[in-house]
Structures are given as structure tokens and as C-alpha cells.
N, C-alpha and C positions, 0 to 999 in steps of 0.2 A: 407605243413604246415597249410594252410587254412583249409584243411579237418580235420586235427587233432584238431585244435582249435574249430571247430564246434562240433566235437564229445565230447570234454571235456565240452563244454558249455551245450550240451544236457544232459550229465551225471549229471552235477551240478544241472540243473533244475529238473531232475527226482528224485534227492536224497530225498527231503522232502516228495514226494509222496511215495517213497519206505519205508521210516521210518514210515509214517502214516499207511501203510498197515500192519506193524508189531504190531500195537496196536489193541486191541480187543474191540468189542462193549460189552455192559453190559451183554447180554445174553451169548455170548461166554465166557466172563470173569467169569461168575458164574460157568461154567463147567471146567474152567482151573485148572490145577494142582497147588497146593500151596506148595511152597518150605518152609521148616521149619528149615533149617540151612544155614549159610553163605557158609560153605564149599560146600554144594550141589549146592547152587545158583551160586557160582563163577565158578563152573565146566561147567555151561551152561548159561553164562550171557545174551546172546541174546534171551533166551527162557523164562526168568523169568518175569512174569507179576504179580504174587502174592507171597508175602514173609511174613511169620509169624515168628517173633522173640519174642514170648511170654515167660515170666518167665525165663529170662536169666540173670537177675541181671545187666542189662545194665545201665550205667549212662549217656550215650549219644548214638546218632546214629552212628554205626560203619562206618568208612570211606569207607569201601568196598561197602556199599549199594549204594553210589553215582556212582558206576561203572556199575550199572544195567540200561541200556539205555531205556528199555521198561517197567520198573516197574510201575504198575498202582494201586496196592493195597499193603499197608504196615501196618502190625499189630505189634505194640510195647506194647501191653497190659501187665500190671503187671510187670513192671521193676522198676528201681530206677532213672529215668531221671528227673532232676530238671529243665533243660533249653534245649530247642531245639536249635541247632547251626544254624547260618546264612546260612550254606551250604545247608540247606534243600531246598533252592530255586533251587538247581540243579535237584531236582526230578520233572521235568517239566510235566511228564505224569501222575502223581498221580491223581487218581479220588477218592480214599478212603484212609483215614489215621486214625488209631486208636491208641491213646496214653493214653487210660484210665488206671486208677489204677497205676499212677506213682507218682512222687513228684513234678510235674510241678508248677512253680511259675509264669512263663510268657511265652509269645510267641515272637519270633523275628519278626521284621517288614518285613523281607524277606519272611516270609511265604505267604505274600500277592501276591507273584509272582507265586504261584501255581494256575494258571488260570483255570486248568482243574479239580480242586478238587471239588467233588460234596458232599461228606460226610466227616465230621470231628467229631470224637468221642473223647472227652477229659474229660469224666465223672470221678468222684471220684478222682479228684486232689484238695484236700481241700484247698491248698494254692494258687490256681489259682484265681486271683481276677480281671484281666483285659485283654483286647485284644488290639493289636495295630490298629490304624486307617487305616493303609495300607492294612489290610485284606479286606477293602471295594472293592479292585480290583479283588476279587475272584468272578467273575461274575457268575460262574456255581455252586457255593455252594448252595445246596438245603436243606441239613439236618445237623443240629448242635446239638450235644448231649453233654451237659455240666452239667448234674445233679450231685449233690454232690460236686460242686465247690463253690467258694465264689464270683462268678460273679453275680452282680445284676444290672449292667448298661452296655451300649454299646456306642462306639464312635458315634457321630452324623453322621459321614461320612458313616456309615453302611446303611443309608437310601437308598443308591444307589444299595443295594443288592436285586434286585427285584425277584431273583429266590430263595431266602431263604424262604422256605415254612414250615419247621418244626423246632421248637426250644424246646429242653427239658431242663427245669429249675427246675425240681422236687427237693425237699428237701432244696432248697436255701432259705435263709431268706430274703424275698423281701417285701418291704413296699408297701403300696397302691400307693404312688406317683411313685415309681420305676416301678411298674407294668404298670401304665398308660403310662409312658414314653416309655417303651418297646413296648407296643401295638401301640403307635403312630408311633414309628420308623419302625415297621414291620406290617402294617395294613392287609396285605394279608397272614401273617404266622399263622400257628396253634401253639400256645404256650402252653406247658404243665407245669402246676404248681401243687405242692402238695396241697391237701385240707387244710392242717394245716399251710400253709405259713403265715407269719406275714404280713397281708394285711391291717394293721392299719396305722395310720399316721406316 
């Protein structure tokens, strides 16, 4: 019995390492096959690292997506999604999320639990006007693309996001004071603004 318990304990300890080995580094991921339908992805759930569900008239993230344990890149461009569900926190291994060209109005606070996310693209969601403070927990977020939205300010808690290096705010109507506040919040980030932005008082 003691021998069996030791074997079970060893297997339990090795489980996180085995799961980590199934995840790909950025170079390997760039060459990985991208699944383009849920039907195809669900036939090989443990092999899916990249999934593109572009232009499928989705109004939310399909529940089946949460059953893909090693999903690292998810592209939901050009759908009809208004709100991301709180269940998005289940996608723990996401490093890239693209929700551009949707109908997004807000983000759930649970998105802050995506601690591995490095790139978030939410451009061309005209009604998107704010982010939750909880996103400050996304320590690995490096690139934020939100051009063509209505976001002109960020929660003060985001000052903790030291790895955020690129922020795309082009075409957004930003005042001079708002721009100064953003630059103060992210002193190390490269911030992209349109030449014609409203930088007056």
C-alpha cells in the first residue's frame, strides 16, 4: 500500500510538468497548425494550440472552446460579440486573444485571470469605453491594440503592468490631459496616437 501511495504522489507531482510540456514556446507556436472550425478542433482537443473562429456570426464564445486545455491563441475577429463571458477565465493558457471588429461594450473582470496573456487585440469595437481594474493582474501583457474604440483612460491600478510596452490608441478622440495621464501611467510604453487626435484641453 505504501508503494502505491508513493507512486500516486509522484504521478500527481509530475502532472503540472507534463501539462507544461504540452504548451509551445512562441517560435514553435508561430509554426503550429491553426484550427479553423470547432468540429475540427474538438476531434483533436489535446492538439489544439491555435484556433481561429473569424467571421462566424458568433455572439459569444462557444462553450466548446473551454474544453481545449492547451489553447494558446484564439482569434474571434469579425463576429457579433457584445460581451465576453466570465468563463473566459478558464482559458488559462492563452497568450494571444483577438476580439477585434466585434460589438464589444465591456470586458469582464475575470479576464484579469489570464495571467499568460501577452497580446490583446480589441480594435474596432466602437462601443468599448473602459477596462476593469482587475486586468492589472495580467503581468505578462505586452501589446494592447485598441484603436478604433472609445477608450481614452485606464484604471490607475494598471500602473502595475510593467511589461505593457505597446499601446495602440489610433483614431481615438483623446484630449491633452487624457494623453498626459496615459503617458504618466505607462512611462515605459510606446503609445501610438493618430496625428489628428484631439489633443486640446
